[in-house]
Z-matrix of the N, CA and C atoms (Angstrom, degrees):
N
C 1 1.439
C 2 1.516 1 107.95
N 3 1.293 2 116.68 1 127.50
C 4 1.445 3 122.15 2 -178.82
C 5 1.517 4 109.08 3 -91.45
N 6 1.317 5 117.35 4 116.25
C 7 1.446 6 119.93 5 179.38
C 8 1.499 7 111.30 6 165.92
N 9 1.300 8 116.07 7 -176.69
C 10 1.458 9 121.00 8 -178.33
C 11 1.511 10 109.61 9 -100.64
N 12 1.320 11 115.39 10 153.51
C 13 1.460 12 120.24 11 177.35
C 14 1.514 13 109.06 12 -82.70
N 15 1.298 14 116.98 13 138.14
C 16 1.455 15 122.24 14 177.29
C 17 1.508 16 106.93 15 -128.99
N 18 1.320 17 116.82 16 107.64
C 19 1.468 18 122.03 17 -177.98
C 20 1.528 19 112.43 18 49.70
N 21 1.312 20 116.48 19 41.50
C 22 1.456 21 120.35 20 174.69
C 23 1.511 22 115.03 21 91.54
N 24 1.317 23 119.04 22 -10.51
C 25 1.459 24 121.59 23 179.42
C 26 1.516 25 108.16 24 -108.99
N 27 1.294 26 116.62 25 124.89
C 28 1.462 27 119.80 26 -179.69
C 29 1.516 28 109.15 27 -72.26
N 30 1.307 29 115.41 28 117.57
C 31 1.457 30 120.79 29 178.94
C 32 1.520 31 107.83 30 -95.55
N 33 1.281 32 115.45 31 79.76
C 34 1.445 33 120.51 32 -176.94
C 35 1.506 34 112.20 33 -96.88
N 36 1.299 35 114.42 34 -165.49
C 37 1.451 36 121.26 35 -176.80
C 38 1.524 37 112.22 36 -59.03
N 39 1.334 38 117.38 37 -37.58
C 40 1.458 39 120.72 38 -178.07
C 41 1.525 40 111.49 39 -61.13
N 42 1.316 41 116.83 40 -46.91
C 43 1.462 42 120.72 41 -179.20
C 44 1.519 43 109.98 42 -66.61
N 45 1.322 44 116.71 43 -46.15
C 46 1.464 45 119.93 44 179.18
C 47 1.529 46 111.02 45 -60.37
N 48 1.321 47 116.87 46 -41.03
C 49 1.466 48 120.40 47 179.04
C 50 1.520 49 111.35 48 -64.15
N 51 1.330 50 116.19 49 -40.71
C 52 1.468 51 118.80 50 178.61
C 53 1.521 52 110.84 51 -64.21
N 54 1.330 53 117.22 52 -41.69
C 55 1.468 54 120.63 53 178.75
C 56 1.522 55 111.17 54 -67.78
N 57 1.317 56 116.80 55 -44.41
C 58 1.465 57 121.02 56 -179.50
C 59 1.524 58 111.93 57 -68.97
N 60 1.325 59 117.38 58 -25.27
C 61 1.454 60 121.61 59 -179.26
C 62 1.512 61 114.40 60 -78.54
N 63 1.336 62 117.09 61 -8.17
C 64 1.462 63 120.54 62 -179.57
C 65 1.522 64 110.68 63 -73.85
N 66 1.316 65 115.73 64 147.38
C 67 1.465 66 120.29 65 173.23
C 68 1.521 67 108.52 66 -65.82
N 69 1.312 68 116.74 67 162.57
C 70 1.464 69 121.00 68 179.52
C 71 1.519 70 112.70 69 -58.99
N 72 1.319 71 116.62 70 -41.91
C 73 1.469 72 119.30 71 -178.66
C 74 1.528 73 111.57 72 -70.50
N 75 1.325 74 117.75 73 -35.12
C 76 1.464 75 120.84 74 177.02
C 77 1.529 76 110.31 75 -68.27
N 78 1.316 77 116.76 76 -37.90
C 79 1.466 78 120.33 77 179.01
C 80 1.527 79 110.60 78 -67.85
N 81 1.326 80 118.45 79 -39.18
C 82 1.468 81 120.71 80 176.06
C 83 1.525 82 110.06 81 -62.11
N 84 1.311 83 116.29 82 -42.45
C 85 1.454 84 121.08 83 178.04
C 86 1.528 85 110.41 84 -61.33
N 87 1.318 86 116.65 85 -42.74
C 88 1.460 87 122.00 86 178.45
C 89 1.532 88 110.72 87 -60.81
N 90 1.322 89 116.96 88 -40.52
C 91 1.462 90 120.34 89 177.59
C 92 1.527 91 111.14 90 -61.59
N 93 1.325 92 117.44 91 -39.59
C 94 1.466 93 120.00 92 177.77
C 95 1.522 94 111.38 93 -65.91
N 96 1.317 95 117.43 94 -41.06
C 97 1.464 96 119.91 95 177.40
C 98 1.529 97 109.19 96 -61.85
N 99 1.327 98 116.92 97 -38.36
C 100 1.460 99 121.34 98 -178.47
C 101 1.523 100 112.39 99 -63.31
N 102 1.325 101 117.61 100 -37.54
C 103 1.467 102 119.32 101 -177.54
C 104 1.526 103 112.37 102 -85.52
N 105 1.311 104 117.96 103 -13.76
C 106 1.469 105 121.40 104 175.98
C 107 1.527 106 108.13 105 -89.86
N 108 1.306 107 116.35 106 87.58
C 109 1.455 108 120.66 107 -177.39
C 110 1.515 109 110.53 108 -61.30
N 111 1.306 110 115.84 109 140.38
C 112 1.452 111 120.89 110 179.47
C 113 1.516 112 113.97 111 88.91
N 114 1.322 113 116.74 112 9.60
C 115 1.457 114 120.65 113 179.28
C 116 1.519 115 111.77 114 100.54
N 117 1.300 116 114.66 115 165.97
C 118 1.456 117 120.67 116 -176.01
C 119 1.519 118 110.72 117 -128.43
N 120 1.303 119 114.90 118 123.96
C 121 1.463 120 121.30 119 177.46
C 122 1.528 121 109.21 120 -77.25
N 123 1.326 122 115.85 121 141.11
C 124 1.465 123 122.56 122 -178.46
C 125 1.530 124 111.37 123 -51.20
N 126 1.327 125 117.54 124 -47.33
C 127 1.469 126 121.23 125 -176.88
C 128 1.528 127 111.47 126 -62.29
N 129 1.325 128 117.19 127 -35.99
C 130 1.465 129 120.80 128 178.44
C 131 1.523 130 109.40 129 -69.31
N 132 1.313 131 117.13 130 -45.02
C 133 1.465 132 120.74 131 178.21
C 134 1.525 133 111.01 132 -60.23
N 135 1.294 134 115.93 133 -41.99
C 136 1.464 135 120.33 134 -179.91
C 137 1.523 136 110.65 135 -63.08
N 138 1.320 137 115.98 136 -39.08
C 139 1.456 138 121.07 137 178.91
C 140 1.533 139 110.83 138 -66.56
N 141 1.307 140 117.10 139 -42.62
C 142 1.468 141 121.47 140 -179.36
C 143 1.523 142 110.99 141 -69.41
N 144 1.318 143 116.09 142 -47.72
C 145 1.464 144 121.05 143 -172.52
C 146 1.522 145 112.88 144 -68.63
N 147 1.326 146 116.40 145 -30.24
C 148 1.470 147 120.89 146 -179.57
C 149 1.527 148 111.88 147 53.98
N 150 1.311 149 114.91 148 49.33
C 151 1.464 150 121.01 149 177.34
C 152 1.523 151 108.34 150 -123.76
N 153 1.311 152 115.66 151 168.90
C 154 1.459 153 119.64 152 178.21
C 155 1.525 154 109.68 153 -67.19
N 156 1.308 155 115.03 154 159.69
C 157 1.461 156 120.79 155 177.46
C 158 1.533 157 110.20 156 -57.98
N 159 1.319 158 115.82 157 -42.89
C 160 1.467 159 120.57 158 -179.70
C 161 1.532 160 111.21 159 -60.76
N 162 1.333 161 117.23 160 -45.82
C 163 1.465 162 121.04 161 179.25
C 164 1.523 163 111.29 162 -64.48
N 165 1.324 164 116.77 163 -38.25
C 166 1.459 165 121.16 164 179.15
C 167 1.523 166 110.63 165 -62.48
N 168 1.312 167 116.68 166 -45.02
C 169 1.458 168 120.83 167 179.37
C 170 1.533 169 110.48 168 -62.68
N 171 1.321 170 117.01 169 -41.68
C 172 1.466 171 121.58 170 178.74
C 173 1.528 172 110.22 171 -62.13
N 174 1.328 173 117.47 172 -45.95
C 175 1.466 174 121.17 173 -179.57
C 176 1.522 175 111.82 174 -64.93
N 177 1.322 176 117.40 175 -43.12
C 178 1.464 177 119.99 176 178.27
C 179 1.519 178 111.16 177 -63.79
N 180 1.314 179 116.53 178 -41.91
C 181 1.469 180 119.87 179 178.25
C 182 1.526 181 110.09 180 -61.68
N 183 1.316 182 116.70 181 -39.33
C 184 1.461 183 120.92 182 -179.78
C 185 1.532 184 111.77 183 -61.09
N 186 1.335 185 117.88 184 -47.12
C 187 1.460 186 119.53 185 -178.17
C 188 1.530 187 112.39 186 -74.13
N 189 1.324 188 117.31 187 -30.37
C 190 1.464 189 120.30 188 175.19
C 191 1.534 190 109.94 189 -70.19
N 192 1.330 191 116.57 190 -45.44
C 193 1.468 192 120.39 191 178.75
C 194 1.521 193 112.31 192 -63.50
N 195 1.340 194 116.86 193 -28.16
C 196 1.467 195 120.85 194 178.48
C 197 1.538 196 111.50 195 -76.92
N 198 1.328 197 116.65 196 -5.27
C 199 1.459 198 120.13 197 179.16
C 200 1.514 199 113.49 198 74.89
N 201 1.330 200 116.51 199 30.19
C 202 1.460 201 121.09 200 -179.20
C 203 1.527 202 110.69 201 -105.96
N 204 1.316 203 116.58 202 -44.08
C 205 1.459 204 122.37 203 176.45
C 206 1.517 205 109.60 204 -113.26
N 207 1.320 206 114.70 205 159.79
C 208 1.461 207 120.98 206 174.36
C 209 1.521 208 108.54 207 -140.84
N 210 1.308 209 115.51 208 154.35
C 211 1.456 210 121.41 209 173.14
C 212 1.522 211 106.50 210 -75.94
N 213 1.311 212 115.90 211 134.40
C 214 1.462 213 119.57 212 -179.42
C 215 1.530 214 109.43 213 -68.41
N 216 1.327 215 117.39 214 129.64
C 217 1.473 216 120.31 215 178.66
C 218 1.531 217 110.88 216 -56.96
N 219 1.313 218 115.32 217 131.34
C 220 1.458 219 120.80 218 179.34
C 221 1.519 220 114.44 219 84.34
N 222 1.327 221 117.59 220 -4.80
C 223 1.463 222 120.55 221 179.43
C 224 1.527 223 108.72 222 -143.39
N 225 1.326 224 117.25 223 88.01
C 226 1.467 225 120.80 224 -174.03
C 227 1.530 226 114.76 225 -67.47
N 228 1.320 227 117.57 226 -5.86
C 229 1.465 228 120.87 227 178.69
C 230 1.523 229 113.03 228 -103.19
N 231 1.343 230 116.72 229 8.83
C 232 1.459 231 121.18 230 -177.73
C 233 1.522 232 109.83 231 -119.46
N 234 1.324 233 115.78 232 130.99
C 235 1.464 234 122.18 233 -178.21
C 236 1.515 235 109.83 234 -119.99
N 237 1.337 236 115.00 235 143.62
C 238 1.452 237 119.71 236 178.13
C 239 1.524 238 109.13 237 -152.34
N 240 1.309 239 115.35 238 163.92
C 241 1.460 240 121.25 239 178.49
C 242 1.519 241 110.44 240 -66.54
N 243 1.308 242 116.13 241 149.48
C 244 1.463 243 120.11 242 178.34
C 245 1.515 244 111.00 243 -70.30
N 246 1.334 245 117.06 244 -18.02
C 247 1.456 246 121.64 245 -178.61
C 248 1.529 247 108.38 246 -152.04
N 249 1.327 248 116.89 247 135.83
C 250 1.466 249 121.27 248 -179.51
C 251 1.524 250 111.58 249 -61.63
N 252 1.314 251 117.31 250 -32.27
C 253 1.465 252 119.95 251 179.05
C 254 1.518 253 111.48 252 -68.09
N 255 1.316 254 116.43 253 -34.08
C 256 1.464 255 120.40 254 176.95
C 257 1.533 256 109.64 255 -66.61
N 258 1.310 257 116.41 256 -40.85
C 259 1.465 258 120.79 257 175.81
C 260 1.523 259 110.36 258 -59.90
N 261 1.328 260 116.93 259 -46.67
C 262 1.463 261 121.40 260 179.57
C 263 1.526 262 111.14 261 -60.29
N 264 1.309 263 116.24 262 -38.06
C 265 1.461 264 120.94 263 178.40
C 266 1.532 265 110.70 264 -63.93
N 267 1.322 266 116.73 265 -45.01
C 268 1.465 267 120.86 266 178.97
C 269 1.525 268 109.93 267 -63.82
N 270 1.332 269 117.44 268 -42.49
C 271 1.466 270 120.89 269 177.86
C 272 1.527 271 109.75 270 -59.42
N 273 1.321 272 117.05 271 -42.53
C 274 1.468 273 120.14 272 -178.80
C 275 1.523 274 111.93 273 -64.63
N 276 1.317 275 117.30 274 -28.48
C 277 1.465 276 120.92 275 179.46
C 278 1.530 277 113.14 276 -81.00
N 279 1.310 278 117.62 277 -14.68
C 280 1.462 279 120.78 278 -178.92
C 281 1.525 280 110.33 279 -65.47
N 282 1.305 281 116.83 280 -39.09
C 283 1.463 282 120.62 281 178.23
C 284 1.510 283 112.51 282 101.77
N 285 1.324 284 115.07 283 147.77
C 286 1.459 285 121.71 284 -175.45
C 287 1.522 286 113.72 285 -64.95
N 288 1.311 287 117.51 286 -31.74
C 289 1.466 288 120.53 287 -178.35
C 290 1.521 289 110.43 288 -75.57
N 291 1.313 290 116.81 289 -43.69
C 292 1.466 291 121.83 290 -174.85
C 293 1.530 292 113.35 291 -80.66
N 294 1.331 293 117.04 292 -28.27
C 295 1.468 294 121.65 293 -173.66
C 296 1.525 295 113.77 294 -58.07
N 297 1.344 296 120.47 295 -50.59
C 298 1.468 297 118.73 296 -179.32
C 299 1.534 298 113.09 297 -62.23
N 300 1.319 299 116.40 298 -34.91
C 301 1.468 300 120.19 299 179.06
C 302 1.525 301 110.71 300 -66.25
N 303 1.332 302 116.45 301 -43.93
C 304 1.467 303 119.72 302 178.56
C 305 1.522 304 111.37 303 -64.86
N 306 1.324 305 116.28 304 -42.35
C 307 1.469 306 119.63 305 179.33
C 308 1.520 307 111.02 306 -61.39
N 309 1.323 308 116.84 307 -44.74
C 310 1.465 309 120.41 308 -179.70
C 311 1.528 310 111.17 309 -63.11
N 312 1.321 311 116.47 310 -44.24
C 313 1.466 312 120.06 311 179.89
C 314 1.530 313 110.81 312 -64.91
N 315 1.328 314 116.35 313 -41.65
C 316 1.463 315 120.48 314 -179.35
C 317 1.529 316 111.40 315 -66.38
N 318 1.318 317 116.92 316 -43.15
C 319 1.466 318 119.61 317 -179.67
C 320 1.525 319 111.47 318 -68.01
N 321 1.314 320 117.31 319 -37.43
C 322 1.467 321 120.31 320 176.91
C 323 1.525 322 110.17 321 -62.83
N 324 1.315 323 116.71 322 -41.46
C 325 1.464 324 120.63 323 178.54
C 326 1.521 325 110.64 324 -65.99
N 327 1.326 326 116.79 325 -41.77
C 328 1.475 327 119.85 326 178.88
C 329 1.523 328 110.17 327 -60.25
N 330 1.330 329 117.81 328 -43.88
C 331 1.464 330 121.26 329 179.98
C 332 1.520 331 111.58 330 -64.13
N 333 1.323 332 117.52 331 -39.70
C 334 1.468 333 120.52 332 179.58
C 335 1.525 334 111.82 333 -68.08
N 336 1.326 335 116.37 334 -39.30
C 337 1.469 336 119.84 335 -174.55
C 338 1.524 337 111.93 336 -85.55
N 339 1.322 338 116.67 337 -46.01
C 340 1.464 339 120.71 338 -174.01
C 341 1.525 340 111.42 339 -90.09
N 342 1.304 341 116.46 340 -34.36
C 343 1.474 342 119.69 341 179.58
C 344 1.492 343 113.83 342 102.23
């Protein structure tokens, strides 16, 4: 794999291609999962994304099929990155200006939905 190592995970062409190949809505969803440390519950993602149930399912399937996210074993409503280094890489790509805004929005949604 041609690329640089990021926290132990080689971020080569394959990973970049998978990320770049995502639709805009799937990539936005991925960014929200990245800022929700400890995984993202479906209901929280749905609240943040503000999309139809059908669109949400399509976006989640897209990122899972791309091998970026996985359903947490034993909890079919919880999604997380397949590797913590991949999550860190996505967080680093969000950018310093956008990151605090996404984190605040994601945490507010988590508090409203989960309590």
